[in-house]
Kinemage of the C-alpha trace (Angstrom):
@kinemage 1
@onewidth
@group {chain A} dominant
@subgroup {mainchain}
@vectorlist {calphas} color= white
{ca unk a 1} P 77.068 -1.184 129.998
{ca unk a 2} L 78.842 0.454 127.170
{ca unk a 3} L 79.296 4.072 126.790
{ca unk a 4} L 76.750 4.186 123.981
{ca unk a 5} L 74.115 2.370 126.095
{ca unk a 6} L 74.889 4.739 129.113
{ca unk a 7} L 74.069 7.705 126.832
{ca unk a 8} L 70.884 6.171 125.825
{ca unk a 9} L 69.722 5.608 129.309
{ca unk a 10} L 70.645 9.079 130.242
{ca unk a 11} L 68.512 10.571 127.242
{ca unk a 12} L 65.548 8.362 128.327
{ca unk a 13} L 65.724 9.499 131.984
{ca unk a 14} L 65.749 13.143 130.812
{ca unk a 15} L 62.634 12.237 128.687
{ca unk a 16} L 60.730 11.185 131.947
{ca unk a 17} L 61.228 7.336 132.043
{ca unk a 18} L 61.424 6.011 135.417
{ca unk a 19} L 62.095 2.243 135.271
{ca unk a 20} L 61.220 0.330 138.470
{ca unk a 21} L 63.678 -2.457 137.746
{ca unk a 22} L 66.128 -3.117 135.103
{ca unk a 23} L 64.969 -5.083 131.837
{ca unk a 24} L 67.117 -8.289 131.244
{ca unk a 25} L 66.681 -7.601 127.566
{ca unk a 26} L 69.218 -5.233 126.024
{ca unk a 27} L 68.857 -2.844 123.021
{ca unk a 28} L 70.570 -4.046 119.874
{ca unk a 29} L 71.571 -1.852 116.948
{ca unk a 30} L 69.420 -2.468 113.866
{ca unk a 31} L 72.297 -2.349 111.515
{ca unk a 32} L 73.873 -5.504 113.034
{ca unk a 33} L 70.704 -7.496 113.028
{ca unk a 34} L 69.498 -8.827 109.482
{ca unk a 35} L 66.089 -9.773 110.851
{ca unk a 36} L 64.268 -8.652 113.810
{ca unk a 37} L 62.426 -11.414 115.770
{ca unk a 38} L 59.770 -10.121 118.309
{ca unk a 39} L 59.383 -12.411 121.139
{ca unk a 40} L 55.833 -12.712 123.078
{ca unk a 41} L 55.539 -10.589 126.022
{ca unk a 42} L 56.866 -11.951 129.328
{ca unk a 43} L 54.586 -10.935 132.387
{ca unk a 44} L 57.499 -10.188 134.459
{ca unk a 45} L 59.177 -7.765 132.026
{ca unk a 46} L 59.100 -4.087 133.067
{ca unk a 47} L 56.965 -1.981 130.769
{ca unk a 48} L 57.915 1.696 130.428
{ca unk a 49} L 55.117 4.168 130.120
{ca unk a 50} L 55.764 7.340 127.898
{ca unk a 51} L 53.788 10.554 127.731
{ca unk a 52} L 52.407 11.966 124.505
{ca unk a 53} L 55.148 14.552 124.668
{ca unk a 54} L 58.098 12.088 124.750
{ca unk a 55} L 56.544 9.948 122.098
{ca unk a 56} L 58.111 11.788 119.102
{ca unk a 57} L 61.489 11.720 120.734
{ca unk a 58} L 60.969 8.010 121.505
{ca unk a 59} L 60.444 7.255 117.800
{ca unk a 60} L 64.020 8.465 117.030
{ca unk a 61} L 65.418 6.138 119.595
{ca unk a 62} L 63.410 3.032 118.236
{ca unk a 63} L 64.692 3.868 114.603
{ca unk a 64} L 67.967 3.192 115.811
{ca unk a 65} L 67.589 0.662 118.509
{ca unk a 66} L 64.858 -1.930 119.104
{ca unk a 67} L 64.422 -4.296 122.177
{ca unk a 68} L 64.241 -7.794 121.374
{ca unk a 69} L 61.294 -8.034 123.610
{ca unk a 70} L 58.192 -5.730 123.226
{ca unk a 71} L 58.821 -4.172 126.581
{ca unk a 72} L 57.970 -0.444 125.562
{ca unk a 73} L 54.502 0.499 125.187
{ca unk a 74} L 53.453 4.027 123.575
{ca unk a 75} L 50.255 4.759 125.621
{ca unk a 76} L 49.418 7.773 123.275
{ca unk a 77} L 48.725 5.339 120.471
{ca unk a 78} L 45.968 2.717 120.798
{ca unk a 79} L 44.952 0.198 118.426
{ca unk a 80} L 41.224 -1.359 118.572
{ca unk a 81} L 40.835 -4.776 117.081
{ca unk a 82} L 37.324 -5.735 116.354
{ca unk a 83} L 36.642 -9.501 116.114
{ca unk a 84} L 33.900 -10.550 114.111
{ca unk a 85} L 31.869 -13.872 114.832
{ca unk a 86} L 31.382 -16.298 112.144
{ca unk a 87} L 27.704 -15.455 112.211
{ca unk a 88} L 28.438 -11.938 111.051
{ca unk a 89} L 30.757 -13.114 108.231
{ca unk a 90} L 28.447 -15.943 106.881
{ca unk a 91} L 24.823 -14.949 106.499
{ca unk a 92} L 21.743 -16.569 105.131
{ca unk a 93} L 20.366 -14.451 102.198
{ca unk a 94} L 17.509 -16.849 101.067
{ca unk a 95} L 14.472 -14.887 101.905
{ca unk a 96} L 11.572 -16.913 100.222
{ca unk a 97} L 11.453 -20.222 98.595
{ca unk a 98} L 8.796 -22.594 97.001
{ca unk a 99} L 8.605 -25.605 94.907
{ca unk a 100} L 5.955 -27.333 92.770
{ca unk a 101} L 5.394 -30.806 91.191
{ca unk a 102} L 2.895 -31.519 88.370
{ca unk a 103} L 1.945 -34.909 86.991
{ca unk a 104} L 1.895 -35.544 83.369
{ca unk a 105} L -0.566 -36.987 81.043
{ca unk a 106} L 0.012 -39.405 78.065
{ca unk a 107} L -1.729 -39.166 74.716
{ca unk a 108} L -4.689 -41.218 75.951
{ca unk a 109} L -5.088 -38.493 78.869
{ca unk a 110} L -3.946 -41.262 81.522
{ca unk a 111} L -2.191 -39.695 84.462
{ca unk a 112} L 1.663 -39.956 84.668
{ca unk a 113} L 2.486 -39.735 88.286
{ca unk a 114} L 5.566 -37.364 88.990
{ca unk a 115} L 8.385 -39.493 89.923
{ca unk a 116} L 10.870 -36.639 90.767
{ca unk a 117} L 12.342 -35.955 94.133
{ca unk a 118} L 12.681 -32.344 95.104
{ca unk a 119} L 13.995 -30.888 98.121
{ca unk a 120} L 14.590 -27.130 99.196
{ca unk a 121} L 15.580 -26.399 102.704
{ca unk a 122} L 17.467 -24.079 105.036
{ca unk a 123} L 19.936 -26.395 106.969
{ca unk a 124} L 22.156 -25.488 109.933
{ca unk a 125} L 25.822 -26.681 110.758
{ca unk a 126} L 28.182 -25.208 113.184
{ca unk a 127} L 25.400 -22.786 114.160
{ca unk a 128} L 25.382 -21.345 110.638
{ca unk a 129} L 22.469 -21.448 108.230
{ca unk a 130} L 22.916 -22.473 104.582
{ca unk a 131} L 20.480 -23.413 101.715
{ca unk a 132} L 20.450 -26.783 99.928
{ca unk a 133} L 18.107 -27.399 96.968
{ca unk a 134} L 17.969 -30.578 95.229
{ca unk a 135} L 16.137 -32.044 92.145
{ca unk a 136} L 16.252 -35.814 91.129
{ca unk a 137} L 14.391 -36.741 87.969
{ca unk a 138} L 13.925 -40.544 87.656
{ca unk a 139} L 13.491 -42.512 84.569
{ca unk a 140} L 12.603 -46.220 84.076
{ca unk a 141} L 10.406 -48.478 85.811
{ca unk a 142} L 12.251 -47.941 89.113
{ca unk a 143} L 13.200 -44.261 88.628
{ca unk a 144} L 10.997 -42.878 91.339
{ca unk a 145} L 12.597 -45.230 93.990
{ca unk a 146} L 16.116 -44.366 92.780
{ca unk a 147} L 15.608 -40.695 92.820
{ca unk a 148} L 14.249 -40.875 96.389
{ca unk a 149} L 17.204 -43.057 97.682
{ca unk a 150} L 19.914 -40.997 96.071
{ca unk a 151} L 18.389 -37.623 97.377
{ca unk a 152} L 18.129 -38.872 100.815
{ca unk a 153} L 21.829 -40.173 100.923
{ca unk a 154} L 23.085 -37.004 99.298
{ca unk a 155} L 21.508 -34.630 101.893
{ca unk a 156} L 22.791 -36.670 104.768
{ca unk a 157} L 26.266 -36.684 103.359
{ca unk a 158} L 26.144 -32.915 102.820
{ca unk a 159} L 25.108 -32.491 106.527
{ca unk a 160} L 27.930 -34.572 107.697
{ca unk a 161} L 30.255 -32.633 105.419
{ca unk a 162} L 29.227 -29.189 106.580
{ca unk a 163} L 29.557 -30.232 110.256
{ca unk a 164} L 33.030 -31.490 109.729
{ca unk a 165} L 34.778 -28.690 107.748
{ca unk a 166} L 35.339 -24.950 108.535
{ca unk a 167} L 32.576 -23.042 106.709
{ca unk a 168} L 35.019 -20.159 105.915
{ca unk a 169} L 37.067 -22.795 103.874
{ca unk a 170} L 33.965 -24.155 102.061
{ca unk a 171} L 34.967 -23.039 98.576
{ca unk a 172} L 38.413 -24.642 98.863
{ca unk a 173} L 37.131 -28.125 99.656
{ca unk a 174} L 33.482 -28.339 98.367
{ca unk a 175} L 34.212 -29.418 94.722
{ca unk a 176} L 36.512 -32.301 95.792
{ca unk a 177} L 34.122 -33.337 98.523
{ca unk a 178} L 31.043 -33.341 96.203
{ca unk a 179} L 32.888 -35.414 93.569
{ca unk a 180} L 33.502 -38.048 96.336
{ca unk a 181} L 29.876 -37.874 97.258
{ca unk a 182} L 28.637 -38.497 93.829
{ca unk a 183} L 31.031 -41.416 93.207
{ca unk a 184} L 29.879 -42.849 96.406
{ca unk a 185} L 26.227 -42.646 95.485
{ca unk a 186} L 26.875 -44.539 92.325
{ca unk a 187} L 28.825 -47.137 94.230
{ca unk a 188} L 26.047 -47.646 96.894
{ca unk a 189} L 23.347 -47.920 94.073
{ca unk a 190} L 25.469 -50.662 92.441
{ca unk a 191} L 25.959 -52.506 95.716
{ca unk a 192} L 22.366 -52.514 96.797
{ca unk a 193} L 20.151 -55.390 95.698
{ca unk a 194} L 16.582 -54.225 96.246
{ca unk a 195} L 16.138 -52.006 93.168
{ca unk a 196} L 16.766 -53.154 89.634
{ca unk a 197} L 18.703 -50.239 88.064
{ca unk a 198} L 19.590 -52.057 84.651
{ca unk a 199} L 17.275 -49.765 82.583
{ca unk a 200} L 16.276 -47.325 85.467
{ca unk a 201} L 18.108 -44.329 86.765
{ca unk a 202} L 18.059 -40.715 88.036
{ca unk a 203} L 19.540 -37.407 87.751
{ca unk a 204} L 20.709 -34.959 90.530
{ca unk a 205} L 20.816 -31.244 90.317
{ca unk a 206} L 22.156 -29.601 93.505
{ca unk a 207} L 22.364 -26.026 94.429
{ca unk a 208} L 24.053 -24.947 97.814
{ca unk a 209} L 24.114 -21.419 98.900
{ca unk a 210} L 26.528 -20.287 101.518
{ca unk a 211} L 26.580 -16.591 102.281
{ca unk a 212} L 26.472 -14.932 98.866
{ca unk a 213} L 27.882 -17.657 96.868
{ca unk a 214} L 26.093 -20.523 94.867
{ca unk a 215} L 27.801 -23.761 94.501
{ca unk a 216} L 25.770 -25.895 91.720
{ca unk a 217} L 26.586 -29.436 90.865
{ca unk a 218} L 24.682 -31.491 88.244
{ca unk a 219} L 24.348 -34.757 86.741
{ca unk a 220} L 21.656 -35.162 84.075
{ca unk a 221} L 19.242 -32.836 82.036
{ca unk a 222} L 17.622 -30.462 84.826
{ca unk a 223} L 18.824 -26.931 85.092
{ca unk a 224} L 19.387 -24.063 87.515
{ca unk a 225} L 19.677 -20.383 86.425
{ca unk a 226} L 20.012 -17.183 88.447
{ca unk a 227} L 18.064 -14.115 87.212
{ca unk a 228} L 18.902 -10.695 88.395
{ca unk a 229} L 18.288 -7.027 87.353
{ca unk a 230} L 20.787 -4.750 85.697
{ca unk a 231} L 20.939 -0.867 85.499
{ca unk a 232} L 22.141 -1.362 81.789
{ca unk a 233} L 18.901 -3.264 80.940
{ca unk a 234} L 16.650 -0.891 82.622
{ca unk a 235} L 18.305 2.142 80.927
{ca unk a 236} L 18.073 0.663 77.479
{ca unk a 237} L 14.549 1.078 76.093
{ca unk a 238} L 15.099 -1.361 73.106
{ca unk a 239} L 16.092 -4.063 75.482
{ca unk a 240} L 13.419 -6.841 75.580
{ca unk a 241} L 15.103 -8.915 78.233
{ca unk a 242} L 14.028 -8.090 81.926
{ca unk a 243} L 16.882 -9.849 83.585
{ca unk a 244} L 20.256 -11.107 83.214
{ca unk a 245} L 20.441 -14.805 83.167
{ca unk a 246} L 23.231 -16.779 84.576
{ca unk a 247} L 23.024 -20.499 83.691
{ca unk a 248} L 24.708 -22.495 86.535
{ca unk a 249} L 25.078 -25.814 84.911
{ca unk a 250} L 25.389 -27.768 81.742
{ca unk a 251} L 22.555 -30.029 80.458
{ca unk a 252} L 23.592 -33.559 79.815
{ca unk a 253} L 21.372 -34.769 77.020
{ca unk a 254} L 21.389 -35.707 73.202
{ca unk a 255} L 21.371 -31.999 72.334
{ca unk a 256} L 24.912 -31.627 73.376
{ca unk a 257} L 27.499 -32.406 70.544
{ca unk a 258} L 30.118 -33.462 72.991
{ca unk a 259} L 27.810 -35.795 74.924
{ca unk a 260} L 26.616 -37.537 71.673
{ca unk a 261} L 30.111 -38.009 70.368
{ca unk a 262} L 30.973 -39.760 73.710
{ca unk a 263} L 27.835 -42.091 73.349
{ca unk a 264} L 28.853 -42.953 69.721
{ca unk a 265} L 32.484 -43.633 70.496
{ca unk a 266} L 31.333 -46.200 73.027
{ca unk a 267} L 29.170 -47.926 70.473
{ca unk a 268} L 25.708 -46.443 71.301
{ca unk a 269} L 23.288 -45.322 68.671
{ca unk a 270} L 21.444 -41.834 68.638
{ca unk a 271} L 18.281 -41.888 66.791
{ca unk a 272} L 14.497 -40.923 67.156
{ca unk a 273} L 11.963 -43.387 68.264
{ca unk a 274} L 9.818 -45.286 65.749
{ca unk a 275} L 6.089 -44.897 66.075
{ca unk a 276} L 3.773 -46.450 63.604
{ca unk a 277} L 6.578 -46.918 61.054
{ca unk a 278} L 7.673 -43.219 61.327
{ca unk a 279} L 10.654 -41.711 63.272
{ca unk a 280} L 9.445 -38.927 65.462
{ca unk a 281} L 10.352 -36.978 68.828
{ca unk a 282} L 13.651 -36.129 70.096
{ca unk a 283} L 16.947 -37.985 69.650
{ca unk a 284} L 17.482 -40.790 72.198
{ca unk a 285} L 20.079 -43.285 73.271
{ca unk a 286} L 19.730 -46.945 72.038
{ca unk a 287} L 21.694 -50.009 72.238
{ca unk a 288} L 22.457 -50.945 68.568
{ca unk a 289} L 19.610 -53.228 67.082
{ca unk a 290} L 17.742 -52.940 70.437
{ca unk a 291} L 14.658 -50.965 71.567
{ca unk a 292} L 16.383 -49.850 74.836
{ca unk a 293} L 17.154 -47.927 76.912
{ca unk a 294} L 15.564 -45.151 74.647
{ca unk a 295} L 16.325 -42.139 76.984
{ca unk a 296} L 17.559 -38.607 76.093
{ca unk a 297} L 19.681 -38.090 79.140
{ca unk a 298} L 23.501 -38.773 78.788
{ca unk a 299} L 24.528 -38.765 82.450
{ca unk a 300} L 22.705 -40.251 85.394
{ca unk a 301} L 22.852 -42.550 88.316
{ca unk a 302} L 22.023 -46.218 87.731
{ca unk a 303} L 20.920 -47.355 84.231
{ca unk a 304} L 23.862 -50.102 84.077
{ca unk a 305} L 22.926 -51.029 80.437
{ca unk a 306} L 23.335 -47.450 79.411
{ca unk a 307} L 26.595 -47.148 81.228
{ca unk a 308} L 27.905 -49.915 78.568
{ca unk a 309} L 27.463 -47.490 75.817
{ca unk a 310} L 28.807 -44.331 77.052
{ca unk a 311} L 26.257 -43.011 79.677
{ca unk a 312} L 28.331 -41.781 82.724
{ca unk a 313} L 27.776 -40.521 86.236
{ca unk a 314} L 30.383 -37.644 86.047
{ca unk a 315} L 28.876 -34.472 87.197
{ca unk a 316} L 29.834 -30.804 86.573
{ca unk a 317} L 30.394 -28.076 89.241
{ca unk a 318} L 30.183 -24.228 89.139
{ca unk a 319} L 30.857 -21.669 91.807
{ca unk a 320} L 28.950 -18.499 91.286
{ca unk a 321} L 29.165 -15.344 93.468
{ca unk a 322} L 25.816 -13.494 93.411
{ca unk a 323} L 26.214 -10.075 92.309
{ca unk a 324} L 22.653 -8.785 93.038
{ca unk a 325} L 19.314 -9.790 94.570
{ca unk a 326} L 17.261 -12.183 92.355
{ca unk a 327} L 15.596 -15.284 91.561
{ca unk a 328} L 17.098 -18.784 91.494
{ca unk a 329} L 14.922 -21.191 89.217
{ca unk a 330} L 15.627 -24.970 89.330
{ca unk a 331} L 13.527 -26.993 87.051
{ca unk a 332} L 13.348 -30.297 85.313
{ca unk a 333} L 13.744 -30.443 81.478
{ca unk a 334} L 10.136 -30.166 80.859
{ca unk a 335} L 10.003 -26.653 81.736
{ca unk a 336} L 13.141 -25.423 79.868
{ca unk a 337} L 12.341 -27.307 76.771
{ca unk a 338} L 8.785 -25.592 76.243
{ca unk a 339} L 8.633 -22.363 78.185
{ca unk a 340} L 10.181 -19.357 76.198
{ca unk a 341} L 12.653 -17.418 78.328
{ca unk a 342} L 10.984 -14.251 77.691
{ca unk a 343} L 7.887 -15.563 79.130
{ca unk a 344} L 9.797 -16.892 82.151
{ca unk a 345} L 11.254 -13.338 82.750
{ca unk a 346} L 7.786 -11.806 82.369
{ca unk a 347} L 6.433 -13.999 85.157
{ca unk a 348} L 9.339 -13.172 87.395
{ca unk a 349} L 9.207 -9.563 86.682
{ca unk a 350} L 5.479 -9.510 87.717
{ca unk a 351} L 6.528 -10.483 91.084
{ca unk a 352} L 9.882 -8.639 91.548
{ca unk a 353} L 10.646 -8.122 94.171
{ca unk a 354} L 8.358 -10.340 95.997
{ca unk a 355} L 6.718 -8.718 98.869
{ca unk a 356} L 5.689 -12.056 100.630
{ca unk a 357} L 5.795 -15.864 100.238
{ca unk a 358} L 2.444 -15.514 98.693
{ca unk a 359} L 4.069 -13.588 95.645
{ca unk a 360} L 6.630 -16.336 95.107
{ca unk a 361} L 3.854 -18.990 95.328
{ca unk a 362} L 1.978 -17.281 92.669
{ca unk a 363} L 4.919 -17.014 90.395
{ca unk a 364} L 5.732 -20.579 90.878
{ca unk a 365} L 2.302 -21.713 90.081
{ca unk a 366} L 2.010 -19.612 86.960
{ca unk a 367} L 5.329 -20.980 85.641
{ca unk a 368} L 4.073 -24.598 85.984
{ca unk a 369} L 0.698 -23.857 84.463
{ca unk a 370} L 2.172 -21.904 81.597
{ca unk a 371} L 4.579 -25.087 80.856
{ca unk a 372} L 1.640 -27.416 80.880
{ca unk a 373} L -0.078 -25.309 78.273
{ca unk a 374} L 2.875 -25.481 76.040
{ca unk a 375} L 3.072 -29.166 76.335
{ca unk a 376} L -0.600 -30.020 75.886
{ca unk a 377} L -1.264 -27.516 73.161
{ca unk a 378} L -2.439 -30.334 70.786
{ca unk a 379} L -4.054 -32.615 73.348
{ca unk a 380} L -1.116 -35.119 73.102
{ca unk a 381} L -0.282 -35.013 76.618
{ca unk a 382} L 2.603 -33.553 78.783
{ca unk a 383} L 5.399 -34.789 80.884
{ca unk a 384} L 5.542 -34.351 84.598
{ca unk a 385} L 7.236 -31.210 85.714
{ca unk a 386} L 9.133 -30.297 88.891
{ca unk a 387} L 10.422 -26.776 89.679
{ca unk a 388} L 11.797 -24.665 92.740
{ca unk a 389} L 11.842 -20.960 92.915
{ca unk a 390} L 14.016 -19.088 95.386
{ca unk a 391} L 14.260 -15.434 95.993
{ca unk a 392} L 17.782 -14.177 97.330
{ca unk a 393} L 17.874 -10.722 98.931
{ca unk a 394} L 21.360 -9.199 99.457
{ca unk a 395} L 19.764 -6.199 101.087
{ca unk a 396} L 18.697 -8.407 104.183
């Protein structure tokens, strides 16, 4: 033992240290150690207890010398580490949910059966609850079968995904995982032989809510939006908007210049349909010199003929952190095309915040009924309409 170490030991004995046995680890001056590596505790290592009175003196010793093993415990300083379970970190904030599907009418008042597939559900994986909402709008002769098929496959794959990855890392992996699922759906549809998908297909809008984050992916012309209150809106008497609206996805149809450019570059034709010798209606996609496919949607699953002229199965993705409690509205294009946004907000405001599921049910039905009125105003019929309304309460 060096003279310096002997002086240190004498000083520690004066401070009240009574080691039972000598530690096998020696103190080293910090000045000669570039980086201190603390070893894990060794059960047989002697631990020295120090009183509150000697703690301040000990700090002076530690500032010059430090043991290579944590063999000194200052009992007057205690640290409490509280471990939170994953249930406390990830919560389910969806309070109420409801959906509605309405059939359409043609110009002769014949019923057009709703062919959409809609799903809203609280799922569980790794003992954690999370929300999945989907809306698939089919088109063509076999659109209804395709929308049902892809919805079932999508939900099954999501459940497998959530059971296989740590939910705390969901934001890091979900975008790439959804991209693979969407690609696999298209491949599975092509591989099957039971459904003719040449002129039939379906869109897919998906909303996943984990904790207070919305993950939205979309392929097609359906739309999801989140409505929440703002103090700035409430304080401004001239403001006519009731909510702040956050659109969660892009709409893939012929109203988008970017989508139209892609179709035309691939040899497709964009024009109105001809009825009794006159062009009328919205712009649709056609194979040149042919009367098909005649659809407005620019991205979808299936419709292999449309894929030859620029229709794709590429989806978009958005991650949105929910700032305040509010309404999530998912609906097919029939609602968004006809229902004024101010009317939508007025209906939502009448039931904000909803006190029960019955309030949400009333708001859902009112949205659907008002949409039908705007479609059938001249008695020319209406398209089928699908919508889901979800209330998210962060005060839960």
